[in-house]
C-alpha positions in Angstrom: -13.5 26.8 -4.3 -14.4 24.6 -1.3 -10.8 23.4 -0.8 -9.6 26.6 0.9 -10.6 27.3 4.4 -9.6 30.0 6.9 -8.7 29.0 10.4 -8.8 31.4 13.3 -6.2 30.8 16.1 -7.6 32.0 19.4 -5.1 30.5 21.8 -1.5 30.0 21.0 1.1 27.9 23.0 4.9 28.1 23.1 5.1 26.0 19.9 2.7 26.1 17.0 2.5 23.3 14.5 0.7 24.2 11.3 -0.1 21.3 8.9 -1.2 22.3 5.4 -3.4 20.1 3.3 -1.3 19.2 0.3 -3.7 16.8 -1.3 -7.4 16.8 -2.3 -9.6 14.1 -3.9 -11.2 14.8 -7.2 -14.7 13.6 -8.1 -13.3 10.2 -8.9 -11.6 9.9 -5.5 -8.2 10.2 -7.1 -5.6 12.0 -5.0 -4.3 15.2 -6.5 -1.6 17.5 -5.1 -2.7 21.1 -4.4 -0.3 23.2 -6.2 -2.0 26.6 -6.1 -0.7 27.7 -2.8 -0.2 31.4 -2.7 2.8 31.3 -0.4 5.4 33.4 -2.1 7.7 33.0 1.0 7.4 32.2 4.6 8.5 35.0 7.0 11.9 34.5 8.3 11.4 37.2 10.9 8.7 37.4 13.5 5.1 36.3 12.9 2.4 37.7 15.3 -0.2 35.2 16.5 -2.7 36.0 19.3 -0.6 38.8 20.7 2.5 36.7 20.8 5.6 36.7 18.6 6.8 33.6 16.8 9.6 32.6 14.6 9.5 29.8 12.0 11.9 27.2 13.4 11.6 24.4 10.9 9.4 22.8 8.3 8.7 19.5 6.6 8.6 19.7 2.8 6.8 17.2 0.5 7.9 16.4 -3.1 6.8 13.8 -5.5 9.9 12.1 -7.0 9.2 9.5 -9.7 5.6 9.0 -8.6 6.6 8.4 -5.0 6.2 10.7 -2.0 9.5 12.2 -0.7 9.9 14.3 2.5 12.7 16.5 3.6 13.2 19.2 6.4 14.5 22.7 6.6 15.8 23.7 10.0 16.8 27.1 11.3 20.5 27.2 12.1 20.9 30.9 13.0 18.8 34.0 12.5 18.8 33.9 8.7 20.6 30.6 8.0 18.8 27.4 7.3 19.8 23.8 6.8 18.1 21.4 4.4 18.1 17.8 5.5 17.4 15.2 3.0 17.8 11.4 2.9 21.4 11.6 1.8 22.5 15.2 2.3 22.7 18.1 4.8 23.1 21.4 3.1 23.2 25.1 4.3 20.6 27.0 2.2 18.6 30.2 2.2 14.9 29.8 2.8 13.3 29.0 -0.6 11.5 31.9 -2.1 8.7 29.8 -3.8 7.8 27.5 -0.9 5.1 25.6 -2.6 6.2 22.2 -1.2 5.6 23.1 2.5 3.7 20.4 4.4 4.2 21.3 8.1 5.6 24.4 9.7 7.0 24.6 13.3 6.9 28.0 15.0 8.5 28.9 18.3 7.2 31.6 20.6 9.5 34.6 21.3 8.9 37.6 23.6 5.3 38.9 23.9 4.4 41.8 21.6 4.1 45.1 23.3 
């Protein structure tokens, strides 16, 4: 379908911010959440981009709660530990395996790949 598009990154800085389109408009201009993301999991190790090495540092998640938009964050605490920050709670978690609610990813550059 026309809602999926490939983007090529040709230059990468120290921090990459990747925003995913989470909504589309149908033929009647009604907003619909895109729920067919094929993200089984986000790498919690190193991601190569433009010959540089990046780690996912944090993310913004989007959920619909009782017909309203709700946002929360997941932040890297240590190499494999994550913290989920919500309106009322801060909780240590593992990275969610089915990360279908990702809205924005923040990646931080590590050492150059050899």
